N, C-alpha and C positions, 0 to 999 in steps of 0.2 A: 582815658585809655580806650583805644579802639582795638577790637579783636576781628580777625578775618582768617578764613581757612577753607581748605578743600575737603568736602565730606563726600566720599565716594560710595556708591550703592552697588553691591555685587551679590551674586547668588545663582542658584540653578534656575532654569526656565520656569515660568508660570508660578512663582512664589509671591508675586505682588510687588516687585521692585518699582515698576512704573506707577502703580497706584500709590505706593508710599511716596515716591518722588513728587507726584502731583499734590498729594495731601500736605507734604512739608513745604512746598513752594507756594501752595495756594492758588495755582494756575494750572491749566491743562497743557503741560509742556510735552509729556510723553504720551504716545498713543497706547491704548489698552485694548486688548482682545483676549479671549480665552485660549487663543492658539499660541503654541510655543514659538520662539524666534520672532515675536512681534517687534521687539526693539532690535535694530541692526547696528545702530551707531552709538557712540558715547555722546550723551546730550546733557548740557549743563543748564541748571536752573538756579537763579541767583536770588537770595533773600537778603534784604537790607533792613537793618534797624539803625537807630540813631548812633549806637556805638559798636555795631558789629556788621559783618557781611559774611554770609555762608554761601559758598559756591558748591551746590550739590551736583553730582554727576551720576546719571543713570546709565547703566551698561547692559549690553546683551546678556542673556542667560548663558551661563557657562556650559559649554558642550564640547564634545570631541569632534573636531572638524572632519567633514566628508568631502568638502570642496573648498575652493579658494575664498569664496564669500564667507564661509564659516571660519576659515583661518583668520580673516580680518576681524570678524566678530569676537573671536577668542582673544585676539591681541588687544582689542579695546578693553576687555575684562581684565587681562593680565596687567595692562598699563595702569589700571585704576588702583592696583596694589602698590605701585611704586611712588605715586605722588599724593597719597592721601594723608591729610593731617588726622582725620578721623575716618574709620572704615565702618560702614554698616553692612554686615553680612546678613542677608535676608534669607530666612528659611520659612517654612510654614508647617502646619500641623500634619500634612500628608507628604512632606518632602522625603525623598530617599537620600539619607545622609551619606550613604556609601557611594552615590553617584558623584563622579568627578572628585574623588578623594585626593587626587594630586593637587587640585586647586585649593582645597581646604588645608592641606599641608603647608602651602605657600602662605595662606592667611595667618597660620600660627606664628610665622617668623617675620612678619612685616615690620614689627617694631612701632607701629602707630597705635593709637588708642582704638580699640575694636569693640563694637557692639554686635551681639547676636540678636537680631530682631526676629522674634517668633511671631509670624503674621497669621491672620485668620483664626485667632483664638476664640472667636464667637462660634466656631463650628465644633468645639470640643468641651468636655467637662473639666472641672478643676483638677481631678485626679490625673487625667492624661496630661494636662498642662504641667503639673508638678514633675511628672516623669520626664517630659521633654526638657524642662529647665535643668533637671539633674544630668540628663544626657549631655547637654551643651556645656554645663559647668565642667564636665570631664573632658569633652572633646576640645574645648577652647578655654582652658582654665584662666587665662589672663583677660578674657572678654567680659564685658558687662552684659547681662541677659535682660532683654526688654520685650515682654509680651505685648502685642498690639493687635488691633484690627484696623488696617489702613482703610478698608472699604467703609467701615462704620466710624472711622476717625477716633477710635478708642486708643488712648495712650499717646496720641500724636503731640499734643501740647507739652506733655511731660518730657517726651523725647527731645523736642525742640529746645526746651529749657536746659536740658542736660548738655546738648550739643553746644549751645552758646557758652555755657560755663567752661567747656573744655577747649574752646577755640584759642589758638595762640595769639599773642599780642602782635598786631600787624595793621598797617594801613590797608584800605580796600584794594582788591585786585582789579575791579571793574568800576565803571561809573556807578554812583549810588542809585541811579534810576534804571540801571540795566536789569533785564529779566532773564536773558539767556545770551549765550555767545553765538547762537545760530541766526542766519539771515532769514528774512520773511519767506523766501522761496522754499526753504527747508521744511517749514511747517505746512505749506501747501502740499508738498510731496507726501509728507507723512499722513496728512488727513485723507488724501486720495488713497494712499496705500492701506490705511485702516479700513476704508469702505470695501476695498477689494478683499481684505482678509475676512471681513464679516460676511461678504456676499458669495464667495466662491469656496468650494471644497477641494480636498485632495491636494494635488501638487500645484495647482494654478497660483494660489497666493504666494507660494514660496519661489516661484519662477518669475515673479513680477518685480520690476523696479519702476519708479516714476521720476520723470525729470520735467521741471517747468522750463518751457522754452521762451515764454513771453510773460512778463509781469509789468503791466502798465497801469499806474495809479493816476486816475484823473480826479477831479473835484468831487464827483458824486458816485463814481464807480471804479472798480479795479477790473481790468481786462486780463484774464489769465488763459494761457494756452499751455497744455501739458501733454506729454507723451507717456503712455503706459507701454513699457518694454516687456515682452515675454520671450520665451525661448523657442516656441514651436508654432507653426501655422494653426495646428488644432487648438492650441491655447488662445490664439488670437480670435478664432471663431467663437469660443466659449465666452471670452471677455466681452465681445461685441454683442453676442446673443442674436436670436431671431429678430429680424427687422430692426436691429440696433437697440432692442428694449433693455438688455442687461447693462450696456454702457450708459444708457440714459438714466437708469436707476442709480448707478454709481455717481454720475455727474450731479444729479439732483441732490443726493444725500451729502456729497462732498461740498457742494456749493453752499448749502445751509450752514455747515460747520465752519467753512472758511469765512462766510459773512459774519458769523458770531465771533470768530477769532479776531477779525479786523474791524468789526463794528461798522461795516460799510457794504453797500450792494456790490455783488460780484457777477461778472459774466465769465463763465468757465467753458472752455472748449477742450475736449479730450480726444486724443488720437491713439491708435494702437499700432505698434511696430514690432516686428520679429527681430530679435538680436540673438542669434543662435549661441547657446552655451555661454551666455555672458557671465554666469556665476563662477566660471573657471578661467576667465580671460582678464589678465591683470590690467591691461590698458582700459578695458571697459569698467572694471572695478574702481580704478583711479578716477575715471571720468564721473562716476557716481559718488565719489567722495569717500571711498573705502581705501585703507592703507594696508600694505603688506610689507613687512620689514625685510623679508628675504625675497630674492629674485629667483625664479625658475624659468628655464627656457621652454 
C-alpha cells in the first residue's frame, strides 16, 4: 500500500513556517530571515519514502493586504486551506492569536486533519507551554497539538511519523526523485532576495523583486544574469551602494549559496532596474509569478 498527500503549512508571519518546512523536507527549500513577509509564494517540498510521498507546501504569513502583492500572498495562504489532506497551523510562543482571527475561523471549518504546531518551545518553561496547549485545545478543539522547536529540530521526527500515519492511500503525485515543483531559476531568485532582506533595512527589501534573465549551464560553470527590480530611483542607489560596493556584497553572498545549492561553480551578474509601483500592477505581478483571482481596472 502506498500513501501520498498534501501537507500544507500556514500561520501568521514569523512563527517559523519556513524553518519547519526545511526541517521536514531535509533540504533548504524556503528562504528564512527574521523579517516578516520573507515567503511570498507557495512553495512545495516533496519527501519520498518507499511507501509514501508527502507534498509539503510552505505559504506566506497570513496578513491583511495593503497592496496587490499582499493580496496575492493572502490568496496563496487561503488556497492552502482548500486542498490540504493535512494542515499544519504553525504558531509560536510569542504569537498574537487574536491577529487574523478570520483566518483562524476558516481553519476551524476546513474538514481536513489539522495539527496546531507550537514552535520555539525552547524559549519558554513548561508551565507557560501547558497554558498554551490548553489555549489551543479550546481554540481548535478538533486539532492535534504538537509542541516543537524547528530550529533545534526537537519533535520533528515524531511529527513526520504522525503525518505518514495519517496520509491517505494514494499513488505518488510527483516523480519519486522530485524535491520540489519549482524550476531552478526560482531558487536563484529566492537566494538573491534573501541576501537583500538580510542586508538592507526599512522599505527597500519589501520593494524588491528578483528575476533571472539568463541561466546557462555549462560543463564546469553556470552563468547567471539576474535583475533586481525596485520601485524608486533612491532605492536603486541604496541597492547599488557607493562605488557599487553594496551590490557586490549581495552578489558575493548570493553566489556562494547558489554554488552550494547546485554544487557547481557559478558566475553571477546582477543589475538593478526601477519598475515604479510594481507591487500594485497586476501585469507586473503576473510576470513575477504572482496570481490574483480578481481583476481590477
